[in-house]
DOPATI-56246 format. One record per atom (N, C-alpha, C): residue in one letter; x, y negated, z negated. Coordinates in steps of 0.05 Angstrom, whole numbers, padded with zeros to 5 digits, always signed. Layout:
<sites>
AXYZ
...
</sites>
This chain:
<sites>
X+00016+00025+00000
X+00000-00001-00001
X+00019-00026+00000
X+00004-00048+00002
X+00020-00075+00005
X+00021-00085-00024
X+00038-00106-00028
X+00042-00117-00054
X+00017-00129-00066
X-00001-00139-00047
X-00025-00153-00058
X-00043-00132-00074
X-00046-00111-00062
X-00063-00090-00075
X-00052-00080-00100
X-00026-00079-00101
X-00011-00071-00125
X-00015-00090-00148
X-00012-00116-00141
X-00019-00138-00160
X-00048-00135-00172
X-00065-00130-00152
X-00093-00129-00158
X-00098-00105-00179
X-00088-00083-00171
X-00089-00059-00188
X-00077-00064-00215
X-00054-00078-00216
X-00040-00084-00241
X-00057-00102-00257
X-00069-00123-00245
X-00086-00142-00260
X-00110-00127-00272
X-00121-00109-00258
X-00144-00092-00268
X-00134-00074-00292
X-00111-00062-00288
X-00100-00045-00308
X-00093-00060-00333
X-00080-00083-00330
X-00071-00099-00352
X-00094-00109-00368
X-00117-00117-00354
X-00141-00126-00371
X-00153-00104-00384
X-00153-00079-00371
X-00164-00055-00383
X-00148-00048-00409
X-00121-00049-00406
X-00106-00040-00430
X-00104-00061-00450
X-00107-00087-00443
X-00109-00109-00464
X-00135-00106-00479
X-00157-00099-00466
X-00181-00094-00480
X-00182-00070-00498
X-00166-00049-00489
X-00164-00024-00506
X-00146-00030-00531
X-00125-00046-00525
X-00106-00054-00549
X-00121-00073-00568
X-00137-00090-00558
X-00153-00107-00575
X-00172-00091-00593
X-00186-00074-00580
X-00207-00058-00595
X-00196-00040-00615
X-00177-00023-00606
X-00164-00004-00623
X-00144-00016-00643
X-00130-00037-00632
X-00109-00049-00649
X-00121-00062-00674
X-00144-00077-00670
X-00155-00091-00692
X-00170-00073-00712
X-00183-00052-00699
X-00198-00035-00717
X-00181-00014-00731
X-00160-00003-00716
X-00146+00020-00729
X-00118+00011-00736
X-00107-00013-00727
X-00081-00021-00734
X-00061-00007-00717
X-00068+00002-00694
X-00050+00016-00675
X-00041-00005-00653
X-00032-00027-00660
X-00026-00045-00639
X+00000-00038-00627
X+00018-00028-00640
X+00045-00023-00627
X+00043-00001-00605
X+00030+00023-00610
X+00029+00043-00589
X+00017+00032-00563
X-00005+00017-00565
X-00018+00006-00541
X-00001-00014-00529
X+00014-00029-00544
X+00034-00049-00531
X+00054-00033-00518
X+00063-00012-00528
X+00084+00004-00515
X+00074+00016-00488
X+00048+00026-00488
X+00038+00037-00465
X+00034+00015-00443
X+00024-00009-00451
X+00021-00031-00434
X+00049-00039-00422
X+00069-00040-00438
X+00095-00049-00429
X+00107-00026-00408
X+00100-00001-00415
X+00110+00021-00397
X+00094+00017-00369
X+00070+00011-00369
X+00055+00008-00344
X+00065-00016-00329
X+00072-00038-00343
X+00083-00063-00333
X+00109-00056-00319
X+00127-00041-00332
X+00152-00035-00320
X+00149-00017-00295
X+00131+00002-00298
X+00126+00022-00275
X+00115+00007-00250
X+00095-00011-00255
X+00086-00027-00230
X+00105-00046-00220
X+00124-00056-00238
X+00144-00073-00227
X+00163-00059-00210
X+00171-00036-00218
X+00189-00019-00201
X+00175-00010-00177
X+00149-00002-00180
X+00133+00005-00156
X+00130-00017-00135
X+00125-00040-00143
X+00122-00062-00125
X+00148-00069-00113
X+00170-00065-00126
X+00196-00070-00112
X+00203-00049-00092
X+00193-00024-00098
X+00199-00003-00079
X+00183-00004-00054
X+00159-00017-00055
X+00142-00020-00031
X+00153-00039-00012
</sites>
């Protein structure tokens, strides 16, 4: 795919994961694991967009 769709997918994923981290982070105190997952996806999509 092209870079634009990757950016679109990433923005959808980032909003999805930030919603999850907000819901679970505030209710259960698991902010760090979800932040780690979010950072992993950010690094993954950064490398992916570079490779395309």
